N, C-alpha and C positions, 0 to 999 in steps of 0.2 A: 504494500500500500504506500503510495507516494504521499509524503507529508512535507509541507513547507510551513514552518512555524516562525512567525516574526515576533520580535520583542524589542524593547528599547525606546518606544515612543513615549511621549509625555508632553508636559507644558514647560516651555522655556521662554525666557525673555529674548527680545531681539538682540542679536549679537552673540547669543549663547551657542552652545554645541550640544549635539546628541549623537549617540552611536546606535544605529539600528543593527539588529542581528537577524539572520534567517538560518534556521537549522533545517537542513534538507536531508530527507531519507527516503528510501524505497526504490530509487533508480540511480543510474549514473547519468548525470546531466552534462551537456557540453557547455552551456552558458546559464548563468543565473543573473537575473536583473532585478532592478527596483523600478517601480512605477508609482505614480501618485495620482490621487483624484481629489480635487478640492470641491466643495459644495457648488453645484450648478455648472461644473466644468467636466470636460471629458478626461478620461484617464490619459496620463502622459508618461513617456519614458523619462527616467531619471539617470540611470547608470546600469552598466552590465559588466560582467567579468567572465573571461574564459576559464573554465575549471581547470584545464590542463596547462595552459600557458600563463595564466594570471593577467593576460592583457585586459585592459579596461577601456571603456569609452563612456563619455558623459554627455548629458544634455548641456547646451550652452548656459542655461540658467544656474547650473551648479558647478560648472567648470571652474577650478581654482578654489572652490569652497568645500568640496567634498572629495573623499577618497574611499574607494571600494577595495576591499581585500578579502582573502579567503583563508580558511584554515582547513586544509585538506584532511588532516587527521580527524578533525571534529565535524567534517562536512558542514561547515558553517561559513556563511559570508557575512561581511560587515559593511555598513555604510556609515562612515564618519562624516558628519555634517557640521560645518563651522560657519560662523558669521550668519546665523540664521536670520531670516527676514519674516515679517508677518505673512508675506505672500507664499512662504513655504508651508503654511498651514494646509494640511491635507491628510487623507488616509494614505499611508505608504504600504504598498503591496510588494511582496517578493514573488518572482515568477521564474520558471525554469524551462529550458529547451533541451530536447534530446539532440544527439548528433545527427547531422544531415537534415535537420528540420529548421525551417524558418518561423515556426509557430511557437509562441509561448503557450505550451500545453498545460502547464501546471501553475496553480496560483495558491498563495496563502490567503488567510482571512483578513490580513491588514492590521496595521497598528497606527493609531492616531498620533499625529504630530501637530501641536498647537504652539504657535509663536506669538507672544503678546508684544504689543508695541510700547 
């Protein structure tokens, strides 16, 4: 059974930091990503990491403020977010892709991030 379990969300003041975690189990994934959805908006891509190489890519709005990493032994990925802004407020979802697939097939339940001004 595939499970993606997010944690680390919460309430933080603008300029603060949070580290989100996603514990993955049940399959071997090629890429794990973070997406977010703010109230009244569509879900959008935040960042992703290759499980094998560790290569990362980021959306422009978090480039330079966030770092994604992985712990292969623990099957966990992290998203360190710094210099948080009120517009970063959203539910953050972990998602995973299988090898040779362009589809994000597996999703976690999400974790709320709220940034106060």
